[in-house]
C-alpha positions as CSV (number, residue, x, y, z in Angstrom):
1,M,-70.0,-4.6,-68.2
2,K,-73.1,-2.9,-66.7
3,N,-75.1,-6.1,-66.2
4,K,-72.3,-8.1,-64.6
5,P,-73.9,-7.9,-61.0
6,F,-77.2,-9.1,-62.4
7,L,-75.7,-12.0,-64.4
8,I,-73.7,-13.1,-61.3
9,A,-76.8,-13.0,-59.2
10,M,-78.8,-15.0,-61.7
11,L,-76.0,-17.5,-62.1
12,A,-76.0,-18.0,-58.4
13,L,-79.7,-18.5,-58.3
14,F,-79.5,-20.9,-61.2
15,C,-76.8,-23.0,-59.6
16,W,-78.8,-23.1,-56.3
17,S,-81.9,-24.3,-58.2
18,I,-79.9,-27.1,-59.8
19,G,-78.6,-28.4,-56.5
20,H,-81.8,-27.8,-54.6
21,S,-83.7,-30.8,-53.4
22,Q,-87.2,-31.3,-55.0
23,T,-88.5,-32.3,-51.5
24,E,-91.0,-29.7,-50.3
25,N,-89.9,-27.7,-47.3
26,A,-91.0,-24.5,-45.5
27,A,-88.8,-22.2,-47.6
28,D,-90.1,-23.8,-50.8
29,K,-93.7,-23.3,-49.8
30,K,-93.1,-19.7,-48.9
31,L,-91.5,-18.9,-52.2
32,N,-93.7,-21.2,-54.4
33,L,-90.7,-23.2,-55.6
34,Q,-92.3,-26.6,-55.7
35,P,-92.0,-28.6,-58.8
36,I,-93.9,-27.1,-61.7
37,V,-97.1,-28.7,-62.8
38,F,-98.4,-27.3,-66.1
39,N,-102.1,-26.8,-66.7
40,A,-104.1,-26.7,-70.0
41,E,-104.1,-22.9,-69.8
42,D,-100.3,-22.6,-69.6
43,K,-99.7,-22.1,-73.3
44,P,-98.8,-19.4,-75.8
45,A,-101.3,-16.7,-76.4
46,F,-99.3,-15.4,-79.4
47,E,-96.7,-16.6,-81.9
48,D,-93.1,-15.7,-81.3
49,P,-91.7,-12.5,-82.9
50,P,-90.1,-12.8,-86.3
51,Q,-86.3,-13.3,-86.7
52,G,-84.4,-10.0,-86.5
53,F,-87.1,-8.2,-84.5
54,R,-84.5,-6.6,-82.3
55,D,-81.7,-6.0,-84.8
56,K,-80.3,-2.5,-85.0
57,H,-80.6,-0.9,-88.5
58,A,-78.1,1.9,-88.3
59,E,-78.7,3.0,-91.8
60,L,-82.3,4.0,-90.9
61,A,-83.6,6.7,-88.6
62,L,-83.2,5.6,-85.0
63,G,-84.6,6.9,-81.7
64,K,-82.4,8.6,-79.2
65,L,-81.4,7.1,-75.8
66,T,-80.4,9.7,-73.2
67,V,-79.3,9.3,-69.6
68,V,-80.8,12.1,-67.5
69,Q,-80.4,13.0,-63.9
70,Y,-83.2,14.2,-61.6
71,N,-83.7,15.4,-58.1
72,S,-85.7,12.9,-56.1
73,K,-87.5,14.9,-53.4
74,T,-88.9,11.6,-52.1
75,L,-85.5,10.1,-51.4
76,G,-83.6,13.4,-50.8
77,T,-80.9,12.6,-53.4
78,R,-80.0,12.8,-57.1
79,R,-80.7,9.9,-59.3
80,E,-80.4,8.7,-63.0
81,M,-82.7,7.1,-65.5
82,A,-82.5,6.5,-69.3
83,V,-85.1,7.9,-71.6
84,Y,-85.8,6.8,-75.2
85,T,-87.3,9.3,-77.6
86,P,-88.5,8.0,-81.0
87,A,-87.0,9.1,-84.3
88,G,-88.6,12.4,-85.3
89,Y,-89.4,13.3,-81.7
90,A,-90.8,16.9,-81.7
91,A,-91.7,19.2,-78.8
92,D,-94.9,20.3,-80.6
93,K,-96.4,16.7,-80.6
94,K,-97.6,14.5,-77.7
95,Y,-96.4,11.0,-77.0
96,P,-97.5,8.1,-74.7
97,V,-95.0,6.8,-72.2
98,L,-94.0,3.2,-71.3
99,Y,-92.1,2.8,-68.0
100,L,-89.9,-0.3,-68.1
101,L,-88.5,-1.8,-64.9
102,H,-85.4,-4.0,-64.6
103,G,-84.6,-7.0,-62.5
104,L,-82.8,-7.7,-59.2
105,N,-79.2,-6.4,-58.9
106,S,-79.3,-4.8,-62.3
107,D,-79.9,-1.2,-63.4
108,K,-81.5,0.9,-66.0
109,G,-79.1,-0.6,-68.6
110,Q,-80.5,-4.1,-68.4
111,W,-83.3,-3.3,-70.8
112,T,-81.1,-1.2,-73.2
113,D,-77.7,-3.0,-73.1
114,W,-78.7,-6.6,-72.9
115,I,-82.3,-6.8,-74.2
116,R,-81.9,-3.9,-76.6
117,A,-85.4,-2.6,-75.9
118,Q,-84.7,0.6,-77.9
119,D,-84.1,-1.5,-81.1
120,V,-87.3,-3.5,-80.5
121,I,-89.3,-0.2,-80.3
122,D,-87.5,1.4,-83.2
123,N,-88.3,-1.5,-85.5
124,L,-91.9,-1.7,-84.4
125,I,-92.4,2.1,-85.0
126,R,-90.7,1.9,-88.3
127,D,-92.9,-1.0,-89.4
128,G,-96.0,0.9,-88.4
129,K,-97.0,-1.7,-85.7
130,I,-97.0,0.8,-82.8
131,K,-97.3,4.5,-82.2
132,P,-94.2,6.5,-81.6
133,M,-93.7,6.6,-77.8
134,L,-91.3,7.5,-75.1
135,V,-89.8,4.6,-73.0
136,V,-88.4,5.4,-69.6
137,F,-85.9,3.1,-67.9
138,P,-85.6,4.0,-64.2
139,N,-83.2,2.6,-61.6
140,C,-85.7,0.5,-59.7
141,N,-83.5,0.1,-56.6
142,S,-84.0,3.3,-54.6
143,S,-80.5,2.8,-53.1
144,V,-78.9,3.5,-56.5
145,T,-78.0,7.2,-56.7
146,V,-75.6,9.4,-58.5
147,E,-73.3,9.4,-55.5
148,N,-73.8,5.7,-54.8
149,P,-74.3,3.9,-58.2
150,T,-73.4,0.4,-56.9
151,P,-74.9,-0.3,-53.4
152,D,-73.5,-3.1,-51.3
153,Q,-75.5,-6.2,-52.5
154,E,-75.0,-8.0,-49.2
155,K,-76.5,-5.2,-47.2
156,E,-79.4,-5.0,-49.7
157,K,-80.0,-8.7,-49.2
158,E,-79.9,-8.4,-45.4
159,M,-82.5,-5.6,-45.6
160,G,-84.8,-7.8,-47.7
161,Y,-84.3,-5.7,-50.8
162,K,-86.6,-3.1,-49.3
163,S,-85.2,-0.5,-51.7
164,Y,-87.2,-2.2,-54.4
165,G,-90.4,-1.6,-52.5
166,V,-92.3,1.4,-51.2
167,S,-89.4,3.8,-51.5
168,F,-89.1,3.2,-55.3
169,E,-92.9,3.3,-55.7
170,K,-93.0,6.7,-54.2
171,D,-90.0,7.9,-56.3
172,L,-91.7,6.6,-59.5
173,L,-95.0,8.3,-58.7
174,K,-93.9,11.5,-57.1
175,D,-90.6,12.2,-58.9
176,I,-89.9,10.2,-62.0
177,I,-93.3,10.6,-63.7
178,P,-93.6,14.3,-62.8
179,Y,-90.1,14.9,-64.2
180,I,-90.9,13.1,-67.5
181,E,-94.2,15.0,-67.8
182,S,-92.5,18.4,-67.1
183,N,-89.5,17.9,-69.4
184,Y,-90.9,15.9,-72.4
185,A,-93.8,16.3,-74.8
186,V,-96.0,13.6,-73.4
187,Y,-99.6,13.0,-72.5
188,R,-100.5,13.2,-68.8
189,N,-103.5,10.9,-68.6
190,R,-103.6,7.2,-67.5
191,E,-104.8,6.1,-71.0
192,Q,-101.4,7.1,-72.4
193,R,-99.3,5.7,-69.6
194,A,-98.0,2.0,-69.3
195,L,-95.9,0.2,-66.7
196,A,-94.1,-3.1,-67.2
197,G,-91.1,-5.0,-66.0
198,L,-89.1,-8.2,-65.9
199,S,-88.4,-10.5,-62.9
200,M,-88.2,-8.2,-59.8
201,G,-89.4,-5.4,-62.0
202,G,-92.3,-7.5,-63.1
203,G,-93.3,-7.9,-59.5
204,Q,-92.9,-4.1,-59.0
205,S,-95.0,-3.3,-62.0
206,L,-97.9,-5.5,-60.9
207,N,-97.6,-4.3,-57.3
208,I,-97.5,-0.6,-58.2
209,G,-99.7,-0.7,-61.2
210,L,-102.6,-2.7,-59.6
211,S,-102.4,-0.4,-56.6
212,H,-102.6,2.7,-58.9
213,I,-105.1,1.9,-61.6
214,D,-105.9,5.6,-61.7
215,T,-102.3,6.2,-62.9
216,F,-101.7,3.3,-65.3
217,A,-104.1,1.8,-67.9
218,F,-101.6,-0.8,-69.2
219,I,-99.6,-3.1,-66.9
220,G,-97.3,-5.9,-67.7
221,G,-95.4,-8.5,-65.5
222,F,-92.8,-10.6,-67.4
223,S,-91.4,-13.6,-65.5
224,S,-92.4,-11.8,-62.2
225,A,-90.4,-12.6,-59.1
226,P,-91.4,-13.6,-55.6
227,N,-91.7,-9.9,-54.6
228,T,-95.1,-10.0,-56.3
229,N,-97.9,-9.2,-53.7
230,E,-100.0,-12.0,-52.3
231,V,-98.8,-14.9,-54.5
232,G,-95.0,-14.5,-54.5
233,G,-94.5,-15.6,-51.0
234,L,-92.9,-12.5,-49.6
235,S,-95.9,-10.2,-49.1
236,T,-99.4,-10.7,-47.7
237,L,-100.7,-7.5,-49.4
238,K,-103.4,-8.1,-51.9
239,L,-102.3,-8.4,-55.5
240,V,-105.5,-6.6,-56.7
241,P,-106.6,-4.1,-54.0
242,E,-109.4,-2.8,-56.1
243,V,-111.0,-5.7,-58.0
244,K,-113.9,-3.7,-59.4
245,A,-111.6,-1.0,-60.8
246,A,-109.3,-3.7,-62.2
247,R,-112.2,-5.3,-64.0
248,K,-113.5,-2.1,-65.4
249,D,-110.7,0.3,-66.0
250,L,-107.6,-1.7,-67.0
251,K,-107.1,-1.7,-70.8
252,V,-104.4,-4.3,-70.8
253,L,-103.1,-6.5,-68.0
254,W,-100.3,-8.8,-69.2
255,V,-98.8,-11.8,-67.4
256,S,-96.2,-13.9,-69.1
257,C,-93.5,-16.4,-68.3
258,G,-91.4,-19.0,-70.1
259,S,-92.1,-22.7,-69.4
260,K,-88.4,-23.2,-68.6
261,D,-88.3,-20.5,-66.0
262,W,-87.6,-21.9,-62.5
263,L,-89.9,-19.1,-61.1
264,F,-92.8,-20.2,-63.3
265,N,-95.0,-21.0,-60.3
266,V,-95.1,-17.3,-59.4
267,S,-96.6,-16.2,-62.7
268,Q,-98.8,-19.2,-62.7
269,R,-100.2,-18.2,-59.4
270,I,-100.6,-14.6,-60.6
271,H,-102.8,-15.9,-63.4
272,G,-104.7,-18.0,-61.0
273,C,-105.4,-15.1,-58.6
274,L,-106.5,-12.8,-61.4
275,K,-108.8,-15.6,-62.8
276,A,-110.3,-16.2,-59.4
277,N,-111.0,-12.5,-59.1
278,Q,-112.4,-12.4,-62.6
279,V,-109.9,-9.8,-63.7
280,P,-109.4,-9.8,-67.5
281,H,-105.8,-10.4,-68.5
282,V,-103.4,-11.9,-71.0
283,W,-101.7,-15.1,-69.9
284,H,-98.9,-15.9,-72.2
285,V,-96.6,-18.9,-71.7
286,D,-93.9,-19.6,-74.3
287,G,-90.9,-22.0,-74.2
288,N,-88.2,-19.7,-72.9
289,A,-86.4,-19.4,-69.6
290,H,-85.6,-16.5,-67.3
291,D,-83.6,-14.7,-70.0
292,D,-83.3,-11.9,-72.4
293,T,-85.1,-13.8,-75.2
294,E,-88.2,-14.1,-73.0
295,W,-88.2,-10.4,-72.1
296,A,-87.5,-9.1,-75.6
297,N,-90.2,-11.3,-77.0
298,N,-92.8,-10.0,-74.5
299,L,-91.8,-6.4,-75.0
300,Y,-92.4,-6.9,-78.7
301,L,-95.8,-8.4,-78.1
302,F,-96.9,-6.2,-75.1
303,S,-96.0,-2.9,-76.9
304,Q,-98.4,-3.8,-79.7
305,H,-101.3,-4.0,-77.4
306,I,-100.9,-0.7,-75.6
307,F,-102.0,2.8,-76.4
308,K,-104.8,1.6,-78.6
């Protein structure tokens, strides 16, 4: 089971949260884990998706999911990622690209095996609700390589999960995107490029996307984790380094979280920071937890607001 490490990690975090005292302490304050207080703005911006929105319809034309290997010059190693191409993909056409980032201690298969992102996108394209697009699922931990597909999680923890930071950011910008744009029929401008992720990948998407508005016009953070800059508790870097550019040039900035998510405070503070900086954004709060339902729902909604 590809997502077993992720499920074990999330189970451990869940169990810790149940037994954890609600008394404020230094660690709680650092990670924003105080009891959640909901505000009037913490409400759904959209209705939930319809039933069956991520069902597979094998009798109909489906997109293709392929695992590809690439040479990461940034990391000096060979790595893998999964690439979804829509039904009817043709080399003489051009397609926009959505880069989807997974969570902590998972891999590129979290979105495809558990959440079934490819089925969500297939159905939306078939229903005419979104344009045909490529979706790229990288391994967002730069320690994951072809030769070392399962890095030691204890060592990763001891190192502060640094492999989810700058090293992956450079790999994405300097190796992954150039590989996609050299090997697939895709547009190469920011208006046809989106970046989104869940949990740790949500924090990565916001950190990378808001620092590279010249590269991404659409950015989404679903249930973002404490690795989120400025408000997550683990970094003092500014969440929005270029406020004027964010106000002017971003086409969609999406922040979402379920009201039952024990990390809700992180997303709530992201919303507060963006609001304080007068950066236009979507703030969507539904009734889900830190789970596949939340992330599938937000992929369904977010993908209908990009590449317009």
